[in-house]
All heavy atoms as TSV, in Angstrom:
chain	resi	resn	atom	element	x	y	z
A	1	MET	N	N	71.034	105.004	88.591
A	1	MET	CA	C	72.202	104.913	87.758
A	1	MET	C	C	73.402	105.432	88.547
A	1	MET	O	O	73.332	106.442	89.218
A	1	MET	CB	C	72.014	105.753	86.501
A	1	MET	CG	C	73.229	105.822	85.643
A	1	MET	SD	S	73.009	107.081	84.381
A	1	MET	CE	C	73.494	106.236	82.958
A	2	GLU	N	N	74.501	104.739	88.446
A	2	GLU	CA	C	75.728	105.140	89.123
A	2	GLU	C	C	76.839	105.254	88.097
A	2	GLU	O	O	76.990	104.404	87.231
A	2	GLU	CB	C	76.096	104.105	90.175
A	2	GLU	CG	C	77.337	104.446	90.948
A	2	GLU	CD	C	77.623	103.437	92.046
A	2	GLU	OE1	O	76.688	103.022	92.738
A	2	GLU	OE2	O	78.792	103.068	92.177
A	3	VAL	N	N	77.602	106.337	88.179
A	3	VAL	CA	C	78.716	106.553	87.282
A	3	VAL	C	C	79.977	106.669	88.123
A	3	VAL	O	O	80.021	107.413	89.093
A	3	VAL	CB	C	78.537	107.838	86.453
A	3	VAL	CG1	C	79.756	108.103	85.587
A	3	VAL	CG2	C	77.287	107.743	85.604
A	4	ILE	N	N	81.001	105.934	87.758
A	4	ILE	CA	C	82.277	106.014	88.448
A	4	ILE	C	C	83.269	106.677	87.507
A	4	ILE	O	O	83.504	106.199	86.396
A	4	ILE	CB	C	82.777	104.615	88.865
A	4	ILE	CG1	C	81.790	103.995	89.847
A	4	ILE	CG2	C	84.174	104.705	89.455
A	4	ILE	CD1	C	82.098	102.561	90.193
A	5	LEU	N	N	83.820	107.791	87.951
A	5	LEU	CA	C	84.789	108.529	87.145
A	5	LEU	C	C	86.169	108.289	87.721
A	5	LEU	O	O	86.429	108.583	88.880
A	5	LEU	CB	C	84.466	110.028	87.168
A	5	LEU	CG	C	85.438	110.939	86.434
A	5	LEU	CD1	C	85.467	110.596	84.947
A	5	LEU	CD2	C	85.055	112.386	86.639
A	6	ALA	N	N	87.051	107.710	86.926
A	6	ALA	CA	C	88.414	107.439	87.374
A	6	ALA	C	C	89.374	107.887	86.283
A	6	ALA	O	O	89.641	107.171	85.334
A	6	ALA	CB	C	88.587	105.952	87.672
A	7	ALA	N	N	89.867	109.109	86.420
A	7	ALA	CA	C	90.771	109.663	85.418
A	7	ALA	C	C	92.098	110.069	86.046
A	7	ALA	O	O	92.785	110.939	85.545
A	7	ALA	CB	C	90.109	110.858	84.739
A	8	GLY	N	N	92.433	109.471	87.150
A	8	GLY	CA	C	93.694	109.776	87.811
A	8	GLY	C	C	93.577	110.919	88.797
A	8	GLY	O	O	92.561	111.609	88.879
A	9	ALA	N	N	94.649	111.123	89.542
A	9	ALA	CA	C	94.651	112.126	90.607
A	9	ALA	C	C	94.442	113.541	90.090
A	9	ALA	O	O	93.784	114.351	90.731
A	9	ALA	CB	C	95.964	112.043	91.388
A	10	LEU	N	N	94.983	113.847	88.937
A	10	LEU	CA	C	94.877	115.206	88.426
A	10	LEU	C	C	93.627	115.435	87.595
A	10	LEU	O	O	92.982	116.465	87.703
A	10	LEU	CB	C	96.110	115.542	87.574
A	10	LEU	CG	C	97.445	115.530	88.300
A	10	LEU	CD1	C	98.580	115.760	87.320
A	10	LEU	CD2	C	97.476	116.576	89.388
A	11	GLN	N	N	93.287	114.495	86.753
A	11	GLN	CA	C	92.223	114.728	85.775
A	11	GLN	C	C	90.804	114.514	86.308
A	11	GLN	O	O	89.868	115.110	85.788
A	11	GLN	CB	C	92.461	113.859	84.540
A	11	GLN	CG	C	93.762	114.160	83.839
A	11	GLN	CD	C	93.879	115.607	83.383
A	11	GLN	OE1	O	92.930	116.189	82.883
A	11	GLN	NE2	N	95.038	116.196	83.570
A	12	THR	N	N	90.617	113.678	87.325
A	12	THR	CA	C	89.267	113.428	87.839
A	12	THR	C	C	88.625	114.718	88.336
A	12	THR	O	O	87.498	115.059	87.962
A	12	THR	CB	C	89.291	112.369	88.953
A	12	THR	OG1	O	89.809	111.154	88.416
A	12	THR	CG2	C	87.894	112.100	89.494
A	13	SER	N	N	89.334	115.466	89.172
A	13	SER	CA	C	88.787	116.727	89.690
A	13	SER	C	C	88.535	117.720	88.567
A	13	SER	O	O	87.524	118.428	88.568
A	13	SER	CB	C	89.739	117.337	90.717
A	13	SER	OG	O	89.865	116.499	91.831
A	14	LYS	N	N	89.447	117.777	87.615
A	14	LYS	CA	C	89.290	118.706	86.491
A	14	LYS	C	C	88.026	118.395	85.694
A	14	LYS	O	O	87.246	119.295	85.370
A	14	LYS	CB	C	90.514	118.631	85.593
A	14	LYS	CG	C	90.441	119.517	84.380
A	14	LYS	CD	C	91.681	119.363	83.516
A	14	LYS	CE	C	91.598	120.206	82.262
A	14	LYS	NZ	N	92.785	120.039	81.422
A	15	ILE	N	N	87.812	117.128	85.392
A	15	ILE	CA	C	86.629	116.733	84.620
A	15	ILE	C	C	85.358	117.038	85.402
A	15	ILE	O	O	84.381	117.550	84.847
A	15	ILE	CB	C	86.700	115.242	84.238
A	15	ILE	CG1	C	87.831	115.017	83.231
A	15	ILE	CG2	C	85.371	114.756	83.668
A	15	ILE	CD1	C	88.135	113.561	82.954
A	16	LEU	N	N	85.362	116.735	86.700
A	16	LEU	CA	C	84.187	117.028	87.522
A	16	LEU	C	C	83.878	118.522	87.533
A	16	LEU	O	O	82.727	118.932	87.343
A	16	LEU	CB	C	84.393	116.527	88.950
A	16	LEU	CG	C	84.282	115.017	89.152
A	16	LEU	CD1	C	84.755	114.634	90.544
A	16	LEU	CD2	C	82.856	114.549	88.926
A	17	GLU	N	N	84.900	119.337	87.743
A	17	GLU	CA	C	84.673	120.783	87.801
A	17	GLU	C	C	84.207	121.333	86.452
A	17	GLU	O	O	83.305	122.168	86.400
A	17	GLU	CB	C	85.929	121.499	88.290
A	17	GLU	CG	C	86.176	121.245	89.774
A	17	GLU	CD	C	87.464	121.846	90.295
A	17	GLU	OE1	O	88.427	122.000	89.511
A	17	GLU	OE2	O	87.501	122.140	91.503
A	18	LEU	N	N	84.803	120.872	85.366
A	18	LEU	CA	C	84.366	121.334	84.049
A	18	LEU	C	C	82.939	120.881	83.730
A	18	LEU	O	O	82.261	121.497	82.906
A	18	LEU	CB	C	85.329	120.845	82.967
A	18	LEU	CG	C	86.711	121.504	82.972
A	18	LEU	CD1	C	87.637	120.811	81.971
A	18	LEU	CD2	C	86.602	122.993	82.658
A	19	SER	N	N	82.481	119.826	84.410
A	19	SER	CA	C	81.121	119.318	84.214
A	19	SER	C	C	80.115	119.956	85.158
A	19	SER	O	O	78.937	119.625	85.121
A	19	SER	CB	C	81.104	117.803	84.410
A	19	SER	OG	O	81.962	117.179	83.474
A	20	GLY	N	N	80.587	120.854	86.044
A	20	GLY	CA	C	79.665	121.572	86.927
A	20	GLY	C	C	79.575	121.029	88.339
A	20	GLY	O	O	78.686	121.418	89.092
A	21	PHE	N	N	80.468	120.153	88.715
A	21	PHE	CA	C	80.479	119.603	90.073
A	21	PHE	C	C	81.663	120.214	90.810
A	21	PHE	O	O	82.815	119.979	90.432
A	21	PHE	CB	C	80.638	118.078	90.052
A	21	PHE	CG	C	79.510	117.378	89.372
A	21	PHE	CD1	C	79.527	117.200	87.991
A	21	PHE	CD2	C	78.442	116.896	90.095
A	21	PHE	CE1	C	78.493	116.556	87.350
A	21	PHE	CE2	C	77.398	116.248	89.460
A	21	PHE	CZ	C	77.416	116.083	88.083
A	22	GLY	N	N	81.393	120.977	91.864
A	22	GLY	CA	C	82.489	121.597	92.598
A	22	GLY	C	C	82.025	122.784	93.416
A	22	GLY	O	O	80.840	122.961	93.667
A	23	ARG	N	N	82.996	123.589	93.828
A	23	ARG	CA	C	82.712	124.766	94.658
A	23	ARG	C	C	82.013	125.835	93.820
A	23	ARG	O	O	82.527	126.264	92.790
A	23	ARG	CB	C	84.030	125.295	95.231
A	23	ARG	CG	C	83.859	126.121	96.463
A	23	ARG	CD	C	85.186	126.469	97.087
A	23	ARG	NE	N	85.806	127.542	96.316
A	23	ARG	CZ	C	87.073	127.561	95.972
A	23	ARG	NH1	N	87.889	126.606	96.325
A	23	ARG	NH2	N	87.558	128.570	95.268
A	24	ARG	N	N	80.824	126.242	94.239
A	24	ARG	CA	C	79.975	127.151	93.470
A	24	ARG	C	C	80.707	128.424	93.051
A	24	ARG	O	O	80.671	128.810	91.875
A	24	ARG	CB	C	78.721	127.514	94.267
A	24	ARG	CG	C	77.811	128.493	93.538
A	24	ARG	CD	C	76.535	128.779	94.297
A	24	ARG	NE	N	75.716	127.601	94.453
A	24	ARG	CZ	C	74.896	127.108	93.511
A	24	ARG	NH1	N	74.808	127.710	92.350
A	24	ARG	NH2	N	74.192	126.024	93.727
A	25	ASP	N	N	81.373	129.094	93.977
A	25	ASP	CA	C	82.003	130.370	93.625
A	25	ASP	C	C	83.108	130.195	92.579
A	25	ASP	O	O	83.270	131.034	91.687
A	25	ASP	CB	C	82.530	131.085	94.869
A	25	ASP	CG	C	83.593	130.294	95.617
A	25	ASP	OD1	O	83.566	129.058	95.565
A	25	ASP	OD2	O	84.460	130.933	96.252
A	26	LEU	N	N	83.840	129.111	92.646
A	26	LEU	CA	C	84.897	128.853	91.668
A	26	LEU	C	C	84.302	128.573	90.287
A	26	LEU	O	O	84.764	129.110	89.275
A	26	LEU	CB	C	85.762	127.671	92.110
A	26	LEU	CG	C	86.883	127.273	91.153
A	26	LEU	CD1	C	87.926	128.385	91.067
A	26	LEU	CD2	C	87.525	125.984	91.598
A	27	LEU	N	N	83.270	127.735	90.246
A	27	LEU	CA	C	82.641	127.404	88.962
A	27	LEU	C	C	82.022	128.642	88.318
A	27	LEU	O	O	82.209	128.884	87.118
A	27	LEU	CB	C	81.589	126.311	89.154
A	27	LEU	CG	C	82.099	124.964	89.683
A	27	LEU	CD1	C	80.937	124.007	89.880
A	27	LEU	CD2	C	83.150	124.365	88.779
A	28	GLU	N	N	81.304	129.430	89.115
A	28	GLU	CA	C	80.664	130.636	88.570
A	28	GLU	C	C	81.697	131.648	88.097
A	28	GLU	O	O	81.490	132.330	87.093
A	28	GLU	CB	C	79.732	131.246	89.616
A	28	GLU	CG	C	78.493	130.403	89.844
A	28	GLU	CD	C	77.593	130.926	90.954
A	28	GLU	OE1	O	78.056	131.783	91.747
A	28	GLU	OE2	O	76.435	130.473	91.029
A	29	LYS	N	N	82.823	131.739	88.794
A	29	LYS	CA	C	83.900	132.657	88.415
A	29	LYS	C	C	84.411	132.347	87.006
A	29	LYS	O	O	84.779	133.243	86.252
A	29	LYS	CB	C	85.042	132.535	89.425
A	29	LYS	CG	C	86.289	133.300	89.089
A	29	LYS	CD	C	87.350	133.046	90.161
A	29	LYS	CE	C	88.713	133.499	89.692
A	29	LYS	NZ	N	89.757	133.161	90.663
A	30	HIS	N	N	84.383	131.070	86.635
A	30	HIS	CA	C	84.867	130.646	85.320
A	30	HIS	C	C	83.743	130.409	84.319
A	30	HIS	O	O	83.983	129.857	83.243
A	30	HIS	CB	C	85.731	129.389	85.468
A	30	HIS	CG	C	86.996	129.648	86.230
A	30	HIS	ND1	N	88.068	130.314	85.694
A	30	HIS	CD2	C	87.347	129.358	87.506
A	30	HIS	CE1	C	89.033	130.412	86.591
A	30	HIS	NE2	N	88.619	129.842	87.710
A	31	GLY	N	N	82.533	130.799	84.678
A	31	GLY	CA	C	81.406	130.700	83.757
A	31	GLY	C	C	80.904	129.281	83.528
A	31	GLY	O	O	80.311	128.991	82.497
A	32	ILE	N	N	81.140	128.393	84.495
A	32	ILE	CA	C	80.692	126.999	84.372
A	32	ILE	C	C	79.374	126.856	85.120
A	32	ILE	O	O	79.291	127.181	86.306
A	32	ILE	CB	C	81.748	126.033	84.959
A	32	ILE	CG1	C	83.074	126.187	84.203
A	32	ILE	CG2	C	81.251	124.595	84.903
A	32	ILE	CD1	C	84.242	125.459	84.839
A	33	PRO	N	N	78.313	126.391	84.453
A	33	PRO	CA	C	77.026	126.208	85.129
A	33	PRO	C	C	77.149	125.161	86.251
A	33	PRO	O	O	77.709	124.090	86.050
A	33	PRO	CB	C	76.094	125.696	84.029
A	33	PRO	CG	C	76.789	125.971	82.747
A	33	PRO	CD	C	78.246	126.047	83.037
A	34	VAL	N	N	76.620	125.498	87.434
A	34	VAL	CA	C	76.733	124.622	88.601
A	34	VAL	C	C	75.661	123.544	88.542
A	34	VAL	O	O	74.472	123.832	88.460
A	34	VAL	CB	C	76.598	125.433	89.905
A	34	VAL	CG1	C	76.669	124.519	91.116
A	34	VAL	CG2	C	77.670	126.501	89.976
A	35	VAL	N	N	76.083	122.286	88.556
A	35	VAL	CA	C	75.167	121.149	88.629
A	35	VAL	C	C	75.004	120.749	90.088
A	35	VAL	O	O	73.891	120.603	90.578
A	35	VAL	CB	C	75.690	119.954	87.792
A	35	VAL	CG1	C	74.798	118.738	87.955
A	35	VAL	CG2	C	75.806	120.343	86.326
A	36	ILE	N	N	76.122	120.571	90.774
A	36	ILE	CA	C	76.114	120.239	92.199
A	36	ILE	C	C	77.183	121.084	92.885
A	36	ILE	O	O	78.349	121.068	92.484
A	36	ILE	CB	C	76.390	118.744	92.448
A	36	ILE	CG1	C	75.246	117.914	91.910
A	36	ILE	CG2	C	76.611	118.472	93.936
A	36	ILE	CD1	C	75.399	116.419	92.133
A	37	ASP	N	N	76.760	121.815	93.920
A	37	ASP	CA	C	77.690	122.615	94.710
A	37	ASP	C	C	78.322	121.708	95.759
A	37	ASP	O	O	77.695	121.339	96.738
A	37	ASP	CB	C	76.942	123.771	95.378
A	37	ASP	CG	C	77.851	124.630	96.248
A	37	ASP	OD1	O	79.077	124.606	96.038
A	37	ASP	OD2	O	77.329	125.329	97.135
A	38	ASN	N	N	79.555	121.306	95.510
A	38	ASN	CA	C	80.279	120.442	96.447
A	38	ASN	C	C	81.666	121.050	96.643
A	38	ASN	O	O	82.545	120.896	95.797
A	38	ASN	CB	C	80.390	119.023	95.907
A	38	ASN	CG	C	81.046	118.082	96.896
A	38	ASN	OD1	O	81.770	118.500	97.792
A	38	ASN	ND2	N	80.807	116.793	96.729
A	39	PRO	N	N	81.889	121.727	97.778
A	39	PRO	CA	C	83.157	122.426	97.991
A	39	PRO	C	C	84.363	121.509	98.175
A	39	PRO	O	O	85.487	121.983	98.243
A	39	PRO	CB	C	82.894	123.242	99.262
A	39	PRO	CG	C	81.809	122.514	99.966
A	39	PRO	CD	C	80.962	121.890	98.894
A	40	HIS	N	N	84.143	120.205	98.232
A	40	HIS	CA	C	85.256	119.278	98.453
A	40	HIS	C	C	85.922	118.805	97.163
A	40	HIS	O	O	87.023	118.261	97.204
A	40	HIS	CB	C	84.774	118.056	99.253
A	40	HIS	CG	C	84.149	118.433	100.554
A	40	HIS	ND1	N	84.859	118.985	101.591
A	40	HIS	CD2	C	82.868	118.380	100.973
A	40	HIS	CE1	C	84.053	119.233	102.603
A	40	HIS	NE2	N	82.838	118.880	102.246
A	41	VAL	N	N	85.285	119.000	96.025
A	41	VAL	CA	C	85.856	118.537	94.756
A	41	VAL	C	C	87.107	119.350	94.435
A	41	VAL	O	O	87.072	120.573	94.391
A	41	VAL	CB	C	84.839	118.666	93.599
A	41	VAL	CG1	C	85.486	118.326	92.269
A	41	VAL	CG2	C	83.648	117.768	93.844
A	42	GLY	N	N	88.215	118.657	94.237
A	42	GLY	CA	C	89.461	119.306	93.853
A	42	GLY	C	C	90.229	119.957	94.986
A	42	GLY	O	O	91.285	120.524	94.766
A	43	GLU	N	N	89.736	119.878	96.203
A	43	GLU	CA	C	90.417	120.499	97.340
A	43	GLU	C	C	91.318	119.497	98.046
A	43	GLU	O	O	91.076	118.298	98.031
A	43	GLU	CB	C	89.383	121.046	98.339
A	43	GLU	CG	C	88.471	122.087	97.745
A	43	GLU	CD	C	89.207	123.337	97.285
A	43	GLU	OE1	O	90.066	123.838	98.030
A	43	GLU	OE2	O	88.912	123.804	96.178
A	44	ASN	N	N	92.364	119.984	98.658
A	44	ASN	CA	C	93.288	119.190	99.479
A	44	ASN	C	C	93.990	118.080	98.715
A	44	ASN	O	O	94.388	117.088	99.311
A	44	ASN	CB	C	92.562	118.602	100.695
A	44	ASN	CG	C	91.985	119.682	101.567
A	44	ASN	OD1	O	92.617	120.700	101.808
A	44	ASN	ND2	N	90.770	119.482	102.023
A	45	MET	N	N	94.136	118.240	97.410
A	45	MET	CA	C	94.847	117.231	96.649
A	45	MET	C	C	96.344	117.397	96.877
A	45	MET	O	O	96.868	118.509	96.818
A	45	MET	CB	C	94.552	117.358	95.166
A	45	MET	CG	C	95.183	116.250	94.372
A	45	MET	SD	S	95.076	116.509	92.607
A	45	MET	CE	C	96.382	117.669	92.361
A	46	GLN	N	N	97.013	116.317	97.157
A	46	GLN	CA	C	98.458	116.336	97.328
A	46	GLN	C	C	99.045	115.310	96.370
A	46	GLN	O	O	99.160	114.132	96.686
A	46	GLN	CB	C	98.832	115.999	98.768
A	46	GLN	CG	C	98.323	117.016	99.754
A	46	GLN	CD	C	98.699	116.671	101.174
A	46	GLN	OE1	O	99.369	115.689	101.435
A	46	GLN	NE2	N	98.254	117.488	102.092
A	47	ASP	N	N	99.388	115.764	95.190
A	47	ASP	CA	C	99.905	114.864	94.174
A	47	ASP	C	C	101.415	114.730	94.327
A	47	ASP	O	O	102.111	115.692	94.627
A	47	ASP	CB	C	99.567	115.399	92.786
A	47	ASP	CG	C	99.977	114.435	91.704
A	47	ASP	OD1	O	99.887	113.222	91.937
A	47	ASP	OD2	O	100.397	114.892	90.633
A	48	GLN	N	N	101.907	113.547	94.136
A	48	GLN	CA	C	103.340	113.267	94.174
A	48	GLN	C	C	103.733	112.680	92.820
A	48	GLN	O	O	103.876	111.480	92.668
A	48	GLN	CB	C	103.663	112.263	95.297
A	48	GLN	CG	C	103.149	112.656	96.655
A	48	GLN	CD	C	103.768	113.933	97.180
A	48	GLN	OE1	O	104.920	114.212	96.949
A	48	GLN	NE2	N	103.003	114.721	97.893
A	49	PRO	N	N	103.885	113.520	91.788
A	49	PRO	CA	C	104.112	112.979	90.444
A	49	PRO	C	C	105.449	112.277	90.250
A	49	PRO	O	O	105.594	111.465	89.368
A	49	PRO	CB	C	104.014	114.210	89.546
A	49	PRO	CG	C	104.376	115.341	90.435
A	49	PRO	CD	C	103.892	114.961	91.808
A	50	ILE	N	N	106.437	112.605	91.057
A	50	ILE	CA	C	107.746	111.969	90.906
A	50	ILE	C	C	108.166	111.400	92.251
A	50	ILE	O	O	108.255	112.116	93.237
A	50	ILE	CB	C	108.808	112.965	90.414
A	50	ILE	CG1	C	108.415	113.526	89.052
A	50	ILE	CG2	C	110.180	112.321	90.379
A	50	ILE	CD1	C	109.333	114.603	88.537
A	51	VAL	N	N	108.396	110.126	92.272
A	51	VAL	CA	C	108.872	109.464	93.483
A	51	VAL	C	C	110.167	108.752	93.123
A	51	VAL	O	O	110.187	107.892	92.254
A	51	VAL	CB	C	107.838	108.449	94.022
A	51	VAL	CG1	C	108.380	107.718	95.227
A	51	VAL	CG2	C	106.533	109.155	94.347
A	52	CYS	N	N	111.243	109.130	93.756
A	52	CYS	CA	C	112.542	108.521	93.489
A	52	CYS	C	C	112.885	107.556	94.612
A	52	CYS	O	O	112.657	107.850	95.789
A	52	CYS	CB	C	113.627	109.584	93.390
A	52	CYS	SG	S	113.355	110.737	92.041
A	53	GLN	N	N	113.431	106.429	94.236
A	53	GLN	CA	C	113.851	105.445	95.221
A	53	GLN	C	C	115.299	105.074	94.962
A	53	GLN	O	O	115.708	104.887	93.815
A	53	GLN	CB	C	112.991	104.191	95.140
A	53	GLN	CG	C	111.545	104.428	95.470
A	53	GLN	CD	C	110.736	103.157	95.360
A	53	GLN	OE1	O	111.204	102.148	94.864
A	53	GLN	NE2	N	109.517	103.206	95.821
A	54	ASN	N	N	116.056	104.971	96.020
A	54	ASN	CA	C	117.443	104.519	95.945
A	54	ASN	C	C	117.616	103.313	96.849
A	54	ASN	O	O	117.023	103.265	97.934
A	54	ASN	CB	C	118.412	105.607	96.416
A	54	ASN	CG	C	118.559	106.709	95.405
A	54	ASN	OD1	O	118.454	106.480	94.213
A	54	ASN	ND2	N	118.806	107.911	95.887
A	55	PHE	N	N	118.399	102.367	96.403
A	55	PHE	CA	C	118.728	101.238	97.255
A	55	PHE	C	C	120.030	100.630	96.764
A	55	PHE	O	O	120.415	100.784	95.612
A	55	PHE	CB	C	117.604	100.189	97.285
A	55	PHE	CG	C	117.211	99.695	95.926
A	55	PHE	CD1	C	117.823	98.583	95.371
A	55	PHE	CD2	C	116.218	100.343	95.198
A	55	PHE	CE1	C	117.472	98.119	94.117
A	55	PHE	CE2	C	115.858	99.883	93.942
A	55	PHE	CZ	C	116.486	98.769	93.398
A	56	GLU	N	N	120.703	99.992	97.658
A	56	GLU	CA	C	121.954	99.331	97.308
A	56	GLU	C	C	121.728	97.835	97.237
A	56	GLU	O	O	120.922	97.286	97.975
A	56	GLU	CB	C	123.017	99.629	98.367
A	56	GLU	CG	C	123.451	101.071	98.382
A	56	GLU	CD	C	124.585	101.323	99.363
A	56	GLU	OE1	O	125.298	100.357	99.707
A	56	GLU	OE2	O	124.731	102.468	99.774
A	57	VAL	N	N	122.448	97.205	96.328
A	57	VAL	CA	C	122.396	95.745	96.229
A	57	VAL	C	C	123.824	95.215	96.318
A	57	VAL	O	O	124.793	95.939	96.063
A	57	VAL	CB	C	121.730	95.279	94.913
A	57	VAL	CG1	C	120.275	95.679	94.864
A	57	VAL	CG2	C	122.462	95.815	93.708
A	58	ALA	N	N	123.942	93.973	96.654
A	58	ALA	CA	C	125.262	93.342	96.742
A	58	ALA	C	C	125.900	93.306	95.362
A	58	ALA	O	O	125.207	93.283	94.333
A	58	ALA	CB	C	125.128	91.936	97.313
A	59	ASP	N	N	127.212	93.299	95.299
A	59	ASP	CA	C	127.934	93.331	94.023
A	59	ASP	C	C	127.545	92.192	93.079
A	59	ASP	O	O	127.534	92.363	91.876
A	59	ASP	CB	C	129.440	93.293	94.274
A	59	ASP	CG	C	129.949	94.599	94.872
A	59	ASP	OD1	O	129.259	95.634	94.678
A	59	ASP	OD2	O	131.007	94.586	95.509
A	60	ALA	N	N	127.213	91.059	93.589
A	60	ALA	CA	C	126.896	89.896	92.747
A	60	ALA	C	C	125.450	89.912	92.228
A	60	ALA	O	O	125.087	89.111	91.384
A	60	ALA	CB	C	127.139	88.623	93.524
A	61	ILE	N	N	124.639	90.838	92.689
A	61	ILE	CA	C	123.220	90.895	92.300
A	61	ILE	C	C	123.059	91.871	91.137
A	61	ILE	O	O	123.463	93.032	91.232
A	61	ILE	CB	C	122.340	91.365	93.482
A	61	ILE	CG1	C	122.575	90.502	94.711
A	61	ILE	CG2	C	120.880	91.407	93.097
A	61	ILE	CD1	C	122.069	89.097	94.596
A	62	PRO	N	N	122.479	91.437	89.996
A	62	PRO	CA	C	122.269	92.361	88.878
A	62	PRO	C	C	121.203	93.402	89.238
A	62	PRO	O	O	120.225	93.102	89.919
A	62	PRO	CB	C	121.784	91.467	87.735
A	62	PRO	CG	C	121.597	90.110	88.282
A	62	PRO	CD	C	122.080	90.083	89.691
A	63	SER	N	N	121.413	94.633	88.779
A	63	SER	CA	C	120.435	95.697	89.026
A	63	SER	C	C	120.350	96.582	87.801
A	63	SER	O	O	121.075	96.399	86.829
A	63	SER	CB	C	120.829	96.509	90.260
A	63	SER	OG	O	121.992	97.258	89.986
A	64	ALA	N	N	119.515	97.590	87.844
A	64	ALA	CA	C	119.330	98.505	86.708
A	64	ALA	C	C	120.547	99.386	86.472
A	64	ALA	O	O	120.622	100.084	85.474
A	64	ALA	CB	C	118.096	99.363	86.932
A	65	ASP	N	N	121.511	99.372	87.381
A	65	ASP	CA	C	122.719	100.169	87.208
A	65	ASP	C	C	123.500	99.785	85.962
A	65	ASP	O	O	124.276	100.580	85.437
A	65	ASP	CB	C	123.663	100.005	88.411
A	65	ASP	CG	C	123.075	100.568	89.686
A	65	ASP	OD1	O	121.965	101.130	89.621
A	65	ASP	OD2	O	123.717	100.439	90.737
A	66	ILE	N	N	123.320	98.574	85.471
A	66	ILE	CA	C	124.103	98.115	84.328
A	66	ILE	C	C	123.586	98.705	83.012
A	66	ILE	O	O	124.277	98.659	82.011
A	66	ILE	CB	C	124.123	96.572	84.234
A	66	ILE	CG1	C	122.715	96.022	84.026
A	66	ILE	CG2	C	124.777	95.964	85.444
A	66	ILE	CD1	C	122.675	94.514	83.758
A	67	PHE	N	N	122.387	99.273	83.023
A	67	PHE	CA	C	121.824	99.843	81.802
A	67	PHE	C	C	122.310	101.272	81.632
A	67	PHE	O	O	122.365	102.030	82.579
A	67	PHE	CB	C	120.297	99.791	81.836
A	67	PHE	CG	C	119.761	98.406	81.925
A	67	PHE	CD1	C	119.057	97.986	83.044
A	67	PHE	CD2	C	119.969	97.483	80.907
A	67	PHE	CE1	C	118.568	96.703	83.139
A	67	PHE	CE2	C	119.479	96.194	80.992
A	67	PHE	CZ	C	118.769	95.810	82.106
A	68	PRO	N	N	122.606	101.691	80.381
A	68	PRO	CA	C	123.092	103.081	80.164
A	68	PRO	C	C	121.989	104.096	80.337
A	68	PRO	O	O	120.856	103.901	80.241
A	68	PRO	CB	C	123.598	103.054	78.742
A	68	PRO	CG	C	123.102	101.816	78.089
A	68	PRO	CD	C	122.636	100.912	79.178
């Protein structure tokens, strides 16, 4: 049986750790029974929740600038 967990960048690691998959010392510190000791779960995540983009368009081209 194979299970694929896809809950986004932030929630996937959280769900795995709350289910007992993760770094043993961290799980035990929070009283979570360890199912699989995997020190890589939730580590080195670099989330970029806000990405701003700017660009210029020619005067004759409609853009989102016209919206209030």
